[in-house]
C-alpha positions in Angstrom: -9.3 -23.5 42.1 -7.4 -21.1 44.1 -4.6 -21.5 46.7 -2.4 -19.1 48.5 0.0 -18.8 45.6 -1.8 -20.0 42.3 -5.1 -19.7 40.6 -6.3 -22.6 38.1 -9.0 -21.2 35.8 -10.1 -21.3 32.1 -8.2 -19.7 29.5 -9.9 -16.4 28.3 -9.3 -14.6 24.7 -7.4 -11.9 26.3 -4.8 -14.6 27.4 -3.5 -15.1 23.9 -0.5 -12.9 24.1 0.5 -14.4 27.4 0.0 -18.2 26.1 2.2 -17.1 23.2 5.1 -15.7 25.5 5.0 -19.1 27.6 4.4 -21.6 24.8 6.8 -19.8 22.6 9.7 -20.4 24.6 11.8 -22.9 22.9 12.4 -24.7 26.2 9.0 -25.4 26.6 8.3 -26.5 22.9 11.1 -29.0 23.2 9.6 -30.8 25.9 6.0 -31.2 24.4 5.0 -33.1 21.5 2.1 -30.7 20.4 3.4 -27.2 20.7 4.8 -25.9 17.4 7.9 -23.8 17.5 7.8 -20.8 16.5 4.5 -20.3 18.6 2.4 -17.6 16.8 -0.3 -15.6 18.4 -2.9 -17.2 16.0 -1.8 -20.5 17.4 -2.6 -19.1 21.0 -5.9 -17.6 19.9 -6.9 -21.1 17.9 -5.8 -22.9 21.2 -8.0 -20.8 23.5 -10.9 -21.2 21.0 -10.8 -25.0 21.1 -11.2 -25.4 24.9 -14.8 -24.7 25.4 -15.5 -27.3 22.7 -13.1 -30.0 23.9 -14.5 -29.5 27.4 -18.2 -29.8 26.3 -17.4 -33.1 24.0 -15.3 -34.6 26.9 -12.2 -34.7 25.0 -10.0 -32.6 27.4 -10.0 -29.9 30.0 -7.4 -27.3 30.1 -6.5 -24.6 32.9 -4.3 -21.6 32.7 -2.1 -21.5 35.9 -1.9 -17.9 37.0 -0.3 -16.1 40.0 -2.9 -15.3 42.9 -1.1 -12.2 43.7 -1.0 -10.3 40.2 -2.8 -12.8 37.7 0.5 -13.4 35.6 -0.1 -16.5 33.5 2.6 -18.9 34.5 1.7 -22.1 32.6 -1.2 -24.5 32.0 -2.3 -27.8 32.7 -4.7 -30.2 30.9 -6.4 -33.6 31.1 -7.4 -35.6 28.2 
């Protein structure tokens, strides 16, 4: 899904460092139930790896929210 400012797309393996940067922010971890702090790159790799199975089984769908102009990972959204 693409808008003028944002793109929602599946997570990719190469997103791991950016997922760690975003999810590793203490302010983000404080507002969620399932994001550990500190958030390691191995946590991000495992999170991304689970997405295809979760979607295929109907458990959840997760999208990376990125900037339409430069592709920067800004956050994420999901449905369970």
